[in-house]
C-alpha positions as CSV (number, residue, x, y, z in Angstrom):
1,M,37.8,50.7,144.6
2,A,39.5,50.1,141.2
3,T,42.6,52.0,140.3
4,S,42.5,53.7,137.0
5,Y,45.5,54.5,134.8
6,N,45.9,57.0,132.1
7,V,47.2,55.1,129.1
8,I,48.7,56.9,126.2
9,S,47.4,55.5,123.0
10,P,50.1,54.3,120.6
11,E,48.2,56.1,117.8
12,V,48.7,59.5,119.5
13,P,52.0,60.9,118.4
14,Q,54.2,62.0,121.3
15,H,56.2,65.2,120.8
16,Y,59.6,65.6,122.3
17,P,62.1,68.4,122.2
18,P,65.1,67.9,120.0
19,F,67.9,66.0,121.8
20,S,70.3,68.2,123.7
21,L,73.4,66.7,125.4
22,S,73.7,69.9,127.4
23,R,70.1,69.7,128.7
24,L,70.5,65.9,129.4
25,L,73.7,66.4,131.5
26,T,72.4,69.5,133.2
27,T,69.0,68.1,134.3
28,V,70.4,64.7,135.3
29,F,73.6,65.7,137.0
30,H,73.3,69.4,137.9
31,P,77.0,69.8,137.3
32,K,79.2,72.0,139.3
33,G,82.1,73.8,137.5
34,G,85.3,71.9,136.9
35,E,83.9,68.3,137.1
36,R,85.8,65.6,135.2
37,V,83.8,63.5,132.8
38,C,84.6,60.4,130.6
39,I,82.8,58.1,128.3
40,L,83.0,54.2,128.4
41,I,82.0,51.8,125.7
42,D,82.2,48.0,125.4
43,L,83.7,46.2,122.4
44,D,84.5,42.5,121.6
45,D,88.1,43.6,121.2
46,P,88.6,46.8,123.2
47,T,91.9,47.6,121.5
48,K,89.7,48.5,118.5
49,V,89.2,51.9,120.2
50,K,92.7,52.7,119.1
51,D,92.4,55.6,116.6
52,F,88.6,54.9,116.9
53,A,89.0,51.9,114.5
54,F,85.7,50.5,115.7
55,L,83.9,53.3,113.8
56,N,84.7,51.4,110.6
57,D,82.6,48.5,111.6
58,P,78.8,49.0,111.3
59,Q,78.3,46.3,114.0
60,W,79.1,48.9,116.7
61,S,76.2,51.3,116.2
62,I,75.7,51.8,120.0
63,Q,79.3,52.7,120.4
64,R,79.1,55.0,117.4
65,Y,76.4,57.0,119.3
66,A,78.8,57.2,122.2
67,H,81.4,58.7,119.9
68,D,79.4,60.8,117.6
69,V,76.8,62.2,120.0
70,F,78.4,62.2,123.4
71,Y,82.2,62.3,122.8
72,N,82.0,64.8,119.9
73,G,79.2,66.7,121.7
74,L,81.5,67.2,124.7
75,K,84.4,68.1,122.5
76,N,82.4,70.5,120.3
77,G,81.1,72.9,123.0
78,V,79.2,71.1,125.7
79,S,82.3,70.6,127.9
80,Q,83.0,74.3,127.7
81,E,79.4,75.3,128.2
82,L,79.1,73.1,131.4
83,N,82.7,73.8,132.5
84,F,83.6,70.1,132.3
85,Q,87.1,68.9,132.3
86,G,88.4,65.8,130.5
87,G,85.9,64.2,128.1
88,E,88.1,61.1,127.6
89,F,86.9,58.0,125.8
90,Y,87.7,54.4,126.9
91,A,86.7,50.9,125.9
92,Y,86.5,47.7,127.8
93,Q,85.9,44.1,126.9
94,I,82.2,43.4,126.4
95,T,80.8,41.4,129.3
96,G,78.3,39.3,127.4
97,G,75.4,40.2,129.7
98,S,73.8,43.0,131.7
99,N,75.2,43.8,135.1
100,L,78.1,41.4,135.0
101,D,81.4,42.4,136.5
102,M,83.4,44.6,134.2
103,P,87.1,43.8,133.6
104,D,89.7,46.1,135.1
105,A,91.4,46.7,131.8
106,A,90.4,49.8,129.8
107,F,91.8,51.0,126.6
108,A,92.2,54.6,125.3
109,P,92.1,55.8,121.7
110,D,95.9,56.4,121.8
111,G,96.5,52.7,122.5
112,R,97.2,52.9,126.2
113,Q,95.9,50.1,128.5
114,L,94.6,51.5,131.8
115,S,93.1,50.1,135.0
116,F,89.6,51.2,135.8
117,E,90.3,50.9,139.6
118,K,93.6,52.9,139.4
119,D,93.4,55.2,136.4
120,I,89.7,55.9,135.8
121,Y,87.3,55.5,138.7
122,P,89.3,57.7,141.1
123,H,89.9,60.5,138.6
124,Y,86.4,61.3,137.3
125,D,83.3,62.9,138.8
126,L,81.0,61.8,136.0
127,I,81.2,58.5,134.1
128,L,78.9,57.9,131.1
129,C,78.7,54.3,130.0
130,I,77.1,53.8,126.6
131,S,77.3,50.1,126.0
132,T,75.7,46.9,124.6
133,F,74.8,45.5,128.0
134,S,73.9,47.4,131.1
135,A,76.7,48.2,133.5
136,T,74.5,49.7,136.2
137,A,75.3,47.2,139.0
138,P,79.1,47.1,138.7
139,L,79.4,50.9,138.2
140,T,77.1,51.6,141.1
141,A,79.4,49.5,143.3
142,W,82.5,51.3,142.1
143,A,80.7,54.7,142.5
144,K,80.1,53.9,146.1
145,K,83.8,53.2,146.6
146,F,85.2,56.1,144.6
147,G,82.4,58.8,144.8
148,F,81.8,59.4,141.1
149,R,78.3,59.8,139.6
150,G,77.3,58.0,136.4
151,A,74.8,57.0,133.9
152,T,74.6,53.7,132.0
153,M,72.8,53.9,128.7
154,H,72.9,50.5,127.1
155,G,71.3,49.8,123.8
156,M,71.6,53.4,122.6
157,N,69.8,54.2,119.4
158,Q,68.1,57.1,117.6
159,T,64.7,56.4,119.1
160,I,66.1,56.5,122.6
161,L,67.9,59.8,121.8
162,E,64.8,61.3,120.3
163,T,62.4,60.3,123.1
164,G,63.6,59.3,126.6
165,L,66.9,61.2,126.5
166,S,65.3,64.3,125.0
167,V,63.2,65.3,127.9
168,D,64.0,67.8,130.7
169,Y,64.6,65.6,133.7
170,D,63.9,68.5,136.1
171,T,60.4,68.6,134.6
172,V,60.1,64.8,134.8
173,S,61.1,64.8,138.5
174,A,58.6,67.6,139.3
């Protein structure tokens, strides 16, 4: 007996609800009040996160989405709505490939250098990594050790925001 598949024709426009950071975080993580959240990005020179200097370079469009949509979204009401704490933003040295080990050094917009293992992983409940390359494998390993939950969203762009990240993941799961 042949298996049949329902194929969506590329000519048929797909309709998605407008992107909502609140809906995405709620339906993916089902947050409990008071959880601490942070955002990670990768840069060729992670010290360019100081004073958000990387925003002046159009090369870093993925990282700009991390800042403009996720960081600003958290700061402009989503953290309060979901009762999140934190919302910090950190950069690390770009790995050069998906799922390669990440360096331990992380940099904050105020210029501080931190250690992922000592200063970040143990202190957050949710870690959102919006990067050039996937960090799923290394972050999954660290999550098992430190107990945080996370999402890696490499290659972020407007199409991804308006389609895959716009859906209600409770509905998708059902």
